[in-house]
ZAFI-769204 format. One record per atom (N, C-alpha, C, O): y, x, z; residue in one letter. Coordinates in steps of 0.1 Angstrom, whole numbers, plus 5000, padded with zeros to 4 digits. Layout:
BEGIN
YXZA;...
//
This chain:
BEGIN
480949234845M;482049314841M;482949244830M;484149254831M;482349174821N;483149094811N;484048994818N;485148974813N;483548934829E;484448834836E;485648904842E;486748854841E;485449024848L;486549094854L;487549144843L;488749134845L;487049184832L;487949224821L;488749104815L;489849114812L;488048984814L;488748864810L;489748824820L;490848774816L;489448834833D;490448804843D;491748894840D;492848834840D;491549024838L;492649114836L;493449074823L;494649064824L;492749044812A;493349014800A;494148884801A;495348884796A;493548784807D;494248654808D;495548674817D;496548614814D;495348744828D;496548764837D;497648834830D;498848804831D;497348944822E;498349024815E;499048934804E;500248944802E;498248854798L;498848764787L;499848664793L;500948654788L;499448604804I;500248494810I;501448554817I;502548504816I;501248664824I;502448724831I;503448784821I;504648784823I;502948824809G;503848864799G;504648754794G;505848764791G;504048634792W;504848514788W;505848484798W;507048454795W;505448484811R;506348444822R;507548544822R;508648504824R;507248674821D;508348774821D;509348744809D;510548764811D;508748714798S;509648694786S;510648574788S;511648564781S;510348484797E;511248374800E;512548414805E;513548334805E;512648544810W;513948594816W;514848654805W;515948694807W;514348664793T;515148724782T;516348634779T;516148514776T;517548694781G;518748614778G;519348544791G;520448504790G;518548534802I;519148474813I;518948554826I;519248504837I;518548674825A;518448764837A;519848784843A;520848774836A;519948824856P;521248834862P;522048954857P;523248964859P;521349054850L;521949164845L;521549184830L;520349154827L;522349234822L;521949254808L;520849354807L;519949334799L;520849454816E;519849554815E;518449494819E;517449544814E;518449394827E;517249324831E;516649234820E;515449214819E;517549184811D;517049114799D;516249214791D;515149174787D;516749334790V;515949434782V;514749474789V;513649494783V;514849504802A;513649544810A;512549444810A;511449484807A;512849314813F;511849214813F;511249194799F;510049164798F;512049204789S;511449194775S;510449304772S;509449284767S;510849424777S;509949544774S;508649534783S;507549554778S;508849484795I;507649474804I;506749364798I;505449374797I;507349254793A;506549144787A;505749194775A;504549164773A;506449274766Q;505749334755Q;504549424759Q;503549414753Q;504749504769N;503649584774N;502549504779N;501349534776N;502849404787E;501749324793E;500949254782E;499649254783E;501549194773I;500849124762I;500049234754I;498949194749I;500649354752G;499849454745G;498649494753G;497549524746G;498749504766H;497549534774H;496549424773H;495349444772H;496949294773A;496049184771A;495249194758A;494049174758A;496049224747R;495349234734R;494349344734R;493249324729R;494649454740A;493749574740A;492449534747A;491349574743A;492549464758V;491349424766V;490549314758V;489349324758V;491249224752Y;490549124744Y;489749194733Y;488649154730Y;490349294727E;489649364716E;488449444721E;487549464713E;488449474733L;487349544739L;486149444741L;484949484741L;486549314742L;485549214745L;484949134732L;483949084732L;485749144721T;485449064710T;486049124697T;486949204698T;485449084686D;486049124673D;487249034669D;487949074659D;487448924675D;488548834672D;489348814684D;489248714691D;490348904686A;491148894699A;492048774699A;492248714709A;492548734687D;493448614687D;492648484691D;493248404698D;491448474686A;490648354689A;490348354704A;490448244710A;490048464710L;489748464724L;491048444732L;490948374743L;492148484727A;493348464735A;493948324734A;494448274744A;493748264722F;494448134720F;493648014717F;494147904717F;492348034714D;491547924709D;490547864719D;489747774716D;490647914732R;489747854742R;490247724748R;491447694747R;489347644754A;489847524761A;490547574773A;490447684778A;491447484778L;492347524789L;491547564802L;491947664808L;490447494805D;489747524817D;488847654815D;488147694825D;488947714804E;488147844802E;489047964804E;488448074805E;490347954807Y;491148064810Y;490948104825Y;490748014833Y;490948234827R;490548284840R;491748354847R;491648424857R;492948324843C;494148384849C;494348334863C;494048214866C;494948414871A;495148384885A;496348284887A;497248294878A;496348194896P;497548104898P;498848174900P;499848124896P;498848304905L;500048374907L;500848394894L;502048374893L;500148424883V;500848444870V;501148314863V;502048314854V;500548204867E;500848074861E;502148014866E;502747934859E;502548054878L;503747994883L;504948014875L;505248124870L;505747904872R;506947924864R;508147944874R;508547844881R;508548064876L;509548094886L;510848134879L;510948244873L;511848054880L;513148084874L;514148104885L;515348074884L;513748164896D;514548214907D;514248364908D;513148414908D;515348444909W;515248584907W;514448654919W;513648734916W;514748614931A;514048674943A;512548644942A;511748734944A;512148524938R;510748484937R;510148564925R;508948604926R;510848574914T;510348644903T;510048794906T;509048844903T;510948854913I;510748994917I;509649004927I;508849104927I;509548914937A;508448914946A;507148904939A;506148974942A;507048814929R;505748804921R;505548934914R;504348984914R;506548984907R;506349104899R;505849224908R;504949294905R;506449234920W;506049344929W;504549324934W;503749414934W;504349194939L;502949164944L;501949184933L;500849234935L;502249134921Y;501249144910Y;500949294907Y;499849334905Y;502049374907E;501849514904E;500949584915E;500149674912E;501249544927E;500449604938E;498949564936E;498049654938E;498649444933A;497249394932A;496649454919A;495549504919A;497449454908D;496949504895D;496649654896D;495649694889D;497349734903E;497049874905E;495649894911E;494949984907E;495349814921I;494049824928I;492949794918I;491949854917I;493149684910R;492149634900R;491949744889R;490849774885R;493049794884I;492949894873I;492250024878I;491450084871I;492550064891A;491950184896A;490450174897A;489750264894A;489950054900A;488550034901A;487950044887A;486850094885A;488649984877L;488149994863L;488150134858L;487350164849L;489050214862M;489050354858M;487850434862M;487550534856M;487150384872E;485850444877E;484650384871E;483550414875E;484850294861D;483650224855D;482750324847D;483250424842D;481550294847D;480550384840D;480750374824D;480350464817D;481250264819D;481550254805D;482750334801D;483850304806D;482650434793P;483750524790P;484850444783P;486050484784P;484550344775D;485550264768D;486450184778D;487650174777D;485750124788V;486450054799V;487350144807V;488550124809V;486750264811A;487450354820A;488650414812A;489750434818A;488450444799G;489550504791G;490650414789G;491850454790G;490350284786L;491450184784L;492150164797L;493450144797L;491450154808A;492050134821A;493050244825A;494150224830A;492650374821A;493450484824A;494750484816A;495850514820A;494650434803K;495850424794K;496750314800K;497950334801K;496150204804I;496950094809I;497650134822I;498850104824I;496950204831N;497550254843N;498650344841N;499650334848N;498650434831R;499750524829R;500950454824R;502050484828R;500750344816E;501950264812E;502450174823E;503650154824E;501550124831E;501950034842E;502750104853E;503350044861E;502650234853A;503350314863A;504850284863A;505450274873A;505350264851Y;506750224849Y;507050084854Y;508150054859Y;506149994852H;506249864858H;506349864873H;507149794879H;505449944879R;505449954894R;506750014899R;507249974909R;507250114892I;508550184896I;509650074895I;510450064905I;509750004885H;510749904883H;510649794894H;511649754900H;509449754897A;509249644907A;509649704921A;510249634929A;509249824924E;509549884937E;511049904938E;511549884949E;511749944928M;513249964929M;513849824933M;514849824941M;513449724926W;514049594930W;513549544943W;514349474950W;512349574947R;511849534961R;512749604971R;513149544981R;513049734970E;513949804979E;515349744979E;515949734990E;515749694968R;517149644967R;517249504974R;518249474980R;516149424973L;516149294979L;515449274992L;515449164998L;514849384997A;513949375009A;514649315021A;514049245029A;515949335022G;516649285034G;517149145033G;517749095043G;516949075022T;517448945020T;516448835024T;515248855022T;516948725031P;515948625035P;515248555023P;514148515024P;515948555011Q;515248495000Q;514048564995Q;513048514992Q;514148704995F;513048784991F;511948775001F;510748764997F;512248785014R;511248785024R;510448655024R;509248645025R;511148545022A;510548415021A;509648405008A;508548345009A;510048464997A;509248464985A;508048534987A;506948494982A;508048654994V;506848734996V;505848655005V;504648655002V;506448595015D;505548515024D;504848395016D;503748375018D;505648335007E;505148224999E;504048274990E;503048204988E;504248384983L;503448424972L;502248514976L;501348544968L;502248564988W;501248664992W;499848604990W;498948674985W;499548474995P;498148424992P;497848424978P;496648434974P;498848394969Y;498548394955Y;498148534950Y;497348554941Y;498848634956A;498548774952A;497148814955A;496448884947A;496648764966L;495248794970L;494248734959L;493248794956L;494648624953G;493848564943G;493748634930G;492848604922G;494548734928V;494448824916V;493248904917V;492648944906V;492748944929L;491649034931L;490348964935L;490348864941L;489249024931P;487948984936P;487949004951P;488649094956P;487048934959P;487048944974P;486949084979P;487549114989P;486149164972E;485849304977E;487049394976E;487049504982E;488049354969Q;489249444967Q;490449384975Q;491549454975Q;490349274982R;491449214989R;491849295001R;493049295005R;490949365007E;491249445019E;492249555015E;493149585023E;492049615004A;492949714999A;494449664998A;495349735001A;494549544993L;495949484991L;496549455005L;497749485007L;495749405014T;496249385028T;496649515034T;497649515042T;495849615032S;496149745038S;497549795033S;498249855041S;497849765021R;499249805016R;500349735023R;501449785025R;500049605027A;501149535034A;501249595048A;502349605054A;500149625055L;500149685068L;500749825068L;501249875078L;500749885056D;501350025055D;502850015056D;503550125057D;503449895056E;504949875058E;505249885073E;506449885076E;504249875082I;504549875096I;504750015102I;503750095101I;505950045107P;506150185112P;505450195126P;505350105134P;505150325129D;504750355143D;505950325152D;506950375149D;505750255163P;506950225172P;507550355178P;508850345180P;506850455180E;507350575187E;507850675177E;508750755179E;507150685165I;507550775154I;507750695141I;506850705133I;508850625139P;508950535128P;508950595114P;508950525105P;508950725113V;508850785100V;507450775094V;507350795082V;506450735102I;505150725097I;504650585100I;504950525110I;503850535091S;503250395093S;501950395101S;501350505102S;501550275105L;500350265113L;499150305104L;498150365108L;499250275091V;498150315081V;498150465080V;497050525080V;499250525078E;499350665077E;498850745089E;498350845089E;499150675101L;498650735113L;497150725115L;496550795123L;496550635107G;495050635107G;494450545118G;493250555120G;495350465125V;494750385136V;494150255131V;493450185139V;494350215119I;493750095113I;492250125110I;491950205102I;491350055118R;489950085117R;489350005106R;488450055098R;489649875105S;489049795095S;489949665092S;490649625101S;489749615080I;490449495076I;489449405069I;488849445060I;489449275074D;488549175067D;489349055064D;490049005072D;489249015051V;490048895046V;489048795042V;488148815034V;489148675048L;488248565045L;488948425048L;489348395059L;489048345037D;489448205039D;490748195047D;490848115056D;491748265043G;493048255050G;493148325064G;494148315070G;492048395068H;492048465080H;492048615077H;491248655068H;492748695085V;492748835083V;492448895097V;493148885107V;491248965098R;490849035110R;491149185109R;490749245099R;491949235118V;492349375118V;491849435131V;492049385142V;491149545130E;490749625142E;491449755141E;491549825131E;492049795153F;492749925153F;492449995166F;492149925177F;492650125166T;492350205178T;493650275183T;494350315174T;493850275196P;495050345201P;494850495200P;493750555200P;496050565198T;495950715198T;495550765212T;494750855213T;496150705222F;495850735236F;495650595243F;496350495240F;494650585252L;494350465259L;495550415267L;495750285268L;496450505272G;497650465279G;498850455271G;499950455276G;498650445258C;499850445248C;500750325252C;500250205251C;502050345255P;502950235258P;503250145247P;503750035248P;502950195234A;503250115222A;502150025218A;502249965207A;501050025225L;499849945221L;500149805218L;499749755208L;500849735228E;501149595226E;502149575215E;502049465208E;503049665213V;504049655202V;503349665189V;503649585180V;502349755188M;501549765175M;500849635172M;500849585161M;500149585183K;499349465181K;500249345176K;499849275167K;501449325183R;502349225178R;502849245164R;502949145157R;503149365161A;503649395147A;502549365137A;502849305126A;501349395140L;500249355130L;500049205129L;499949155118L;500149135141E;499948995140E;501148925133E;500948835125E;502348975135E;503548915128E;503448945113E;503848855105E;502949065109T;502849095095T;501849005088T;502048955077T;500648985094V;499648905088V;500148755088V;499948695078V;500748715098T;501348575098T;502348555087T;502348455080T;503148665085G;504148655075G;503648655061G;504248615052G;502348695060L;501648685047L;501048555044L;500348535034L;501248465054G;500648335052G;499148325057G;498448225053G;498748415065A;497348415069A;497248405085A;498248425092A;496148365090E;495848355104E;495348495109E;494348545105E;496148555118P;495748695123P;494748695134P;494748605143P;493848785134D;492848815144D;492848965146D;492149035140D;493749015155V;493949155157V;493249205170V;493549145181V;492349295169R;491549345180R;491749495182R;491749575173R;491949535195V;492049665199V;490649725202V;489949665210V;490249835195I;488949895197I;489150015206I;489750115201I;488650025218Q;488850135227Q;487650225227Q;486950225237Q;487450295216D;486350395216D;486950525210D;488150545209D;486050615207D;486450745202D;486550765187D;486350875181D;486650645180S;486650655166S;487850705159S;487850755148S;489050705167W;490250755161W;490350905164W;490050945175W;490850985155S;491151125157S;492451155149S;492751085139S;493151265153T;494251305146T;493851345132T;494751365123T;492651375129D;492151405116D;492351285107D;492351305094D;492451165112N;492651045104N;494051025099N;494250945090N;494951105104I;496351095098I;496251145083I;495751245080I;496851065075T;496751085060T;497651205057T;498551245064T;497351275045P;498251385041P;499651345040P;500551425043P;499951225035A;501351175034A;501951165047A;503151195049A;501151115057G;501651105071G;501951235077G;502951255084G;501151335074R;501351475080R;502651535074R;503451595081R;502851505061E;504051565055E;505351495061E;506351555063E;505251365063K;506351295069K;506651335083K;507851355087K;505651365091L;505751425104L;506551555104L;507451585111L;506051645095R;506651775093R;508151765089R;509051835095R;508451675080A;509851665075A;510751605086A;511951635085A;510151535095A;510951475106A;511051565118A;511651535128A;510451685117G;510551785128G;509451785138G;509551845149G;508351715135F;507151715143F;506151805137F;505851795125F;505551895144A;504451975139A;503151895139A;502751845149A;502551875127P;501351795126P;500251855134P;500251985136P;499251785138P;498151835146P;497251925138P;497051915126P;496552025145T;495552105139T;494252025138T;494151925144T;493352075129P;492052005128P;491351995142P;491352085150P;490651885143R;489851855156R;488651945156R;487851955146R;488351995168E;487052065170E;486151985178E;486551885184E;484852025178A;483851945185A;484051935200A;483851835207A;484552055206S;484752065220S;486252025223S;487052025214S;486451995236A;487851965241A;488752095239A;488252205240A;490052075237P;490952195236P;490952275248P;490852225259P;491152405247K;491352505258K;492752555258K;493452555248K;493152595270L;494552645272L;494852765263L;495952775258L;493852845261V;494052965253V;494352925238V;495152995232V;493752815234Q;494052775220Q;495452715219Q;496152745209Q;495852645230L;497252585229L;498352695230L;499452675225L;497952805236Q;498952915237Q;498853015226Q;499653115225Q;498052995216S;497853085204S;499053055194S;499852965196S;499053145184N;500053135174N;499553055162N;500053065150N;498652955164A;498052875153A;498952765150A;498752695140A;500052745157F;500952625155F;502152665148F;502952755152F;502452605137R;503552645128R;504752555131R;504652435133R;505952625131C;507152555133C;507452465121C;507352505109C;507852335123P;508152245112P;509452275105P;509752225094P;510352355112Y;511652385106Y;511652505097Y;512152505086Y;510952615102C;511052745094C;509652795090C;509552895083C;508552715094A;507152755090A;506652875097A;505552925093A;507352935107S;506853045114S;505753005123S;505752895129S;504853105125T;503753085135T;504153145149T;503353145158T;505353205149Q;505753265162Q;506353165171Q;507553155173Q;505353075176T;505752965185T;505052985198T;503953045199T;505552915208K;504952925221K;504952785228K;505852705225K;503952765236L;503852635243L;504852635255L;504852725263L;505652525255E;506652515266E;506052415277E;506252445289E;505452305272N;504952205281N;503852135274N;504052085263N;502652115280I;501552045274I;501951895271I;501551835262I;502851835280F;503251695278F;504751695273F;505651755279F;504851605263G;506251575258G;506651435262G;506251385272G;507551375254P;508051245257P;506951135257P;507151025263P;505851155250T;504751065250T;503451135252T;503451265250T;502351075256P;501151145259P;500551225247P;499851315248P;500951175234C;500351235222C;501051355217C;500751415207C;502151405224R;502951515220R;503051625230R;503151595242R;503151755226S;503451865235S;504851925230S;505351895219S;505452005239L;506652065236L;506452215233L;505752285241L;506952265222R;506852405218R;508252455214R;509152385212R;508252595213Y;509552665210Y;509252765199Y;508252845201Y;510052765189C;509952865178C;510752985181C;511952975183C;510153105182E;510853225185E;511553285173E;512353375174E;511253235161S;511853285149S;513253215146S;514253285145S;513253075146C;514453005144C;515152955156C;516152885156C;514452975168R;514952935181R;515152785182R;516152735188R;514252715176Q;514352565177Q;513152515185Q;512052555184Q;513452425195P;512352355201P;511852245192P;512552195184P;510552215193F;510052105185F;508852045192F;508352095202F;508451925188E;507351855193E;506051875185E;506151865173E;504951905191Q;503751925185Q;502851805187Q;502551775199Q;502351745176F;501451635178F;500051695183F;499551775176F;499551645194K;498351695200K;497151665191K;497151555184K;496151745191T;494951725184T;494051645194T;493751685205T;493551525189I;492751445197I;491451415189I;490551345194I;
//
């Protein structure tokens, strides 16, 4: 545990120094202030963790031999290019959130309590990074920077936490047929393994005859390749996927887009009487006064229903 805490402290110290290098030269005056504030926070977090490890935080922070520092190469990079700096800040915050969340579950109340405090403050760092990521996402400079720095971001985390960071990247891939929801939110990603520059992804189709199957596979391969890794994407054709795997966020996105989310899966296959019942809620007005129009919609995974309250037709995601 002490090594993990020292990793965190050294990373926060060095990323704070790197952020402070933008003071006075950021592209906007407001970002001079923002990066100065973020740097102050990061160095403050580093000091708090050092104090958890020793009675002399300054000695631990500044008096070690160079080869005794445990900071990740990502934070050591001197980046005086704005797109690369924002890419690093976003990737670092993504990785750091996973690491801090794990520390918040630690059995030591001092470690868990400090991690919770850091996490609450870092929330503003993540919001700032995400705002800039959205602003620069369509530029070739930012995309190239993410591709370049992704392998470095994996190095921030211990091996057992790298799958979670890769999953966040895959969460950017929209479902080809219903792009309001990602493949991760759809629940089709079965497993992710990261090892020595290779990423193996297993995913299951919603329906065996899904016309988007090859599109999904290519999107996963392209995303992994874009992260600087060698993809190994495999389709698993078993009964491991269920509509119960759709995440709560995914269900809400379906509803907001006018799709009725699926009902919970039962042990037996669905019966016609169940499909004709009033258990299905309209995504527009929330009424249960709906009726089945056709078991099959534009794709095998959807049915067509009609709301008798607001008189709107809508698509019902089938329970599988």
